[in-house]
Structure formats: C-alpha cells, structure tokens
C-alpha positions in Angstrom: 11.0 57.8 -35.8 8.1 56.4 -37.7 8.2 52.8 -38.6 6.5 52.9 -41.9 6.3 49.1 -42.2 4.1 49.2 -39.0 1.8 51.9 -40.2 -1.6 50.4 -40.7 -2.4 51.1 -44.4 -5.9 49.8 -44.0 -6.6 52.2 -41.1 -5.2 55.2 -43.0 -7.3 54.2 -46.0 -10.4 53.9 -43.8 -9.8 57.3 -42.3 -9.4 58.8 -45.8 -12.7 57.1 -47.0 -14.4 58.7 -43.9 -13.0 62.1 -44.8 -14.2 61.8 -48.4 -17.7 61.0 -47.0 -17.5 63.9 -44.6 -16.8 66.5 -47.3 -19.8 65.3 -49.2 -18.3 62.9 -51.8 -18.9 59.3 -52.6 -15.8 57.2 -52.0 -17.1 54.5 -54.3 -17.2 56.9 -57.3 -14.8 55.8 -60.0 -12.5 58.7 -59.7 -12.3 58.3 -55.9 -12.3 54.5 -55.5 -8.5 54.2 -55.3 -7.9 57.6 -53.7 -7.5 56.2 -50.1 -4.8 53.8 -51.2 -3.0 56.5 -53.2 -3.1 58.8 -50.2 -1.7 56.1 -47.9 1.1 55.5 -50.4 1.7 59.2 -50.8 2.0 59.8 -47.0 4.7 57.1 -46.8 6.7 59.0 -49.4 6.2 62.6 -48.4 6.7 62.0 -44.6 9.7 59.7 -45.0 11.9 62.2 -43.3 11.1 60.8 -39.9 13.0 57.6 -40.9 16.0 59.2 -42.6 19.4 58.6 -41.1 22.1 61.3 -41.2 23.8 61.2 -44.6 26.7 63.4 -43.5 29.0 60.5 -42.4 30.5 60.5 -45.9 33.0 63.4 -46.1 36.1 64.0 -48.2 39.5 65.3 -47.0 39.6 68.7 -48.6 39.4 72.2 -47.3 38.0 75.5 -48.6 37.2 78.8 -47.1 33.5 78.6 -48.0 31.4 76.1 -49.9 28.0 77.3 -51.2 25.2 75.0 -52.5 22.4 77.1 -54.0 18.9 76.3 -55.3 18.3 73.0 -53.5 14.6 72.4 -54.2 12.4 71.1 -51.5 8.7 70.3 -50.8 7.3 70.0 -47.3 3.9 70.0 -45.5 2.8 72.8 -43.2 2.1 71.3 -39.8 -0.7 73.8 -39.2 -2.9 73.0 -42.2 -1.2 70.0 -43.8 -0.9 71.9 -47.1 2.4 72.0 -49.0 5.1 74.7 -48.9 8.0 74.5 -51.2 11.0 76.5 -52.4 14.7 76.5 -52.4 17.4 76.1 -49.8 20.8 77.8 -50.1 23.6 76.5 -47.8 27.0 77.9 -47.1 29.5 76.3 -44.8 33.1 76.7 -43.9 34.7 73.2 -43.8 37.2 72.2 -41.2 39.4 70.0 -43.3 36.5 67.9 -44.7 33.8 68.6 -47.3 30.4 67.1 -47.9 29.3 65.8 -51.3 26.5 68.0 -52.7 24.1 65.1 -52.8 24.5 64.8 -49.0 23.4 68.4 -48.6 20.4 67.7 -50.7 19.6 64.6 -48.6 19.8 66.6 -45.4 17.3 69.1 -46.8 15.0 66.3 -47.9 15.2 64.6 -44.5 14.0 67.6 -42.7 11.5 68.7 -45.3 9.7 65.3 -45.5 8.0 65.9 -42.1 5.1 67.9 -40.8 7.1 71.1 -40.6 7.3 74.9 -40.4 9.8 76.8 -42.5 11.6 78.3 -39.6 12.2 74.9 -38.0 13.3 73.4 -41.3 15.9 76.2 -41.6 17.1 75.6 -38.1 17.2 71.8 -38.4 19.4 71.9 -41.5 21.8 74.4 -40.0 22.0 72.4 -36.7 22.7 69.1 -38.4 25.4 70.5 -40.6 27.0 72.4 -37.7 27.0 69.3 -35.6 29.5 67.8 -38.1 32.3 70.0 -36.9 32.3 72.7 -39.6 33.6 76.1 -38.6 30.4 77.9 -39.8 27.0 77.3 -41.4 24.5 79.6 -43.0 21.1 78.3 -44.3 18.8 80.5 -46.3 15.3 79.2 -47.2 12.9 81.0 -49.6 9.5 79.4 -49.8 5.9 79.7 -51.0 3.1 78.4 -48.8 -0.1 77.0 -50.3 -1.8 77.3 -46.9 -1.6 81.1 -47.4 -2.4 81.0 -51.2 -5.4 78.6 -51.1 -7.1 79.8 -47.9 -7.1 82.6 -45.4 -5.5 85.7 -46.8 -5.1 84.1 -50.3 -1.8 86.0 -50.9 1.2 85.1 -53.1 3.8 86.4 -50.6 7.0 84.4 -50.2 8.8 83.9 -46.9 12.5 83.9 -46.3 14.2 82.4 -43.2 17.8 82.2 -42.2 20.0 80.4 -39.6 23.6 81.1 -38.9 26.0 78.9 -36.8 29.6 79.2 -35.7 31.8 81.7 -37.5 28.9 82.7 -39.8 27.0 84.0 -36.8 29.4 86.9 -36.8 27.7 90.1 -38.1 30.4 90.9 -40.6 30.3 87.4 -42.1 26.5 87.4 -42.5 26.4 90.1 -45.3 29.2 88.4 -47.2 27.6 85.0 -47.0 24.1 86.3 -48.0 25.6 88.0 -51.0 27.3 84.8 -52.0 24.2 82.7 -51.6 22.1 85.2 -53.7 24.7 85.5 -56.5 23.4 84.0 -59.7 25.4 81.9 -62.2 26.1 83.6 -65.5 23.6 81.2 -67.2 20.7 82.1 -64.9 18.3 85.0 -65.7 
C-alpha cells in the first residue's frame, strides 16, 4: 500500500518541473506555474486505489439467484504509457444468502481502477475480490477505451472487452445467460 501522507509532494513537484523543462516548456510561465502542484494533488486522487480497504464487509441477509449491476463507470491509468483508459464495468454475482449494496460494488471497481493498471488485471481483480466473499458465482465484464491507443501508436478508436468468471458462472452454459443479462438494456436506454 502507498502511504500518501508520506509521499513527498515537493519531490513530485520537482520531478514534474523537470519534465516540463525536458519537453521544451518554461515551468515559470503563468499557465504552467502551478501545474507541478496540481499534478501532485491529482496523482494522490487518481492513484488512491492502493490505499483502499475492502468495502465488502457490509452485506445484507438476503438471497437471490443472480444480482446484476451494469454500467459502473470507471477511469484508470494504463501502466504501460500512463495514459487514461476508461469505460464501464458490469458485474453479475450469485449471492450465498447475503447481498452487497450497489455502492460497495462501485467502490470495489474504483479501488482496483485507481492504480496503474491494465484492463485484463482490473477485470480479474474485481472478480477475485467479489468471489473471495463466499458468493456462489461471479462474472465481470469490462468494456473500455484506451487513450494510449487513440492518442499515439496506431491512433485507433477500437474498444476492448475483457471478462472474468468465477465459481458457478465459470460453467459454459451459465456464461451465455450471464452475458445476455449483463448486456440487456433498460427500457429507458437507447
């Protein structure tokens, strides 16, 4: 875990100033003067997932065959280029007598997204954390866009999808049913 209180803001700001100089800019220019501080503050926020505890300890006595939470928005940073990737996570799980509040599912996604990350690992981490809570099955479906691919390299607008299945949802027959449920749109959605 990262102890953000111990992170040396001055050192981060100094490194950002040096980077600004290296790319040919003047860090004393009005528009850039406060940029090193802003970036240090931003990094504390967007990489706060390293400090996040598990939020899944709050559960409610209730059972259901399958619970689906769709369209959980996330933002993360590609560990290869340190550029954002973002999209939506869809989670299905089969409770074992206890259900999670939807805000807890959102927090699990944020915890793993707010790290240097790759989409495949993000998908796996969310599935593993939920499955570790004793549910019968978990399916996680992530659809994302990657700015490292849009802004540089191939400069393409392709989206990527990744999935992870645990427990009873790893069964081949269950996968198709779960995927159809996660892709189903509400009547009010286009």
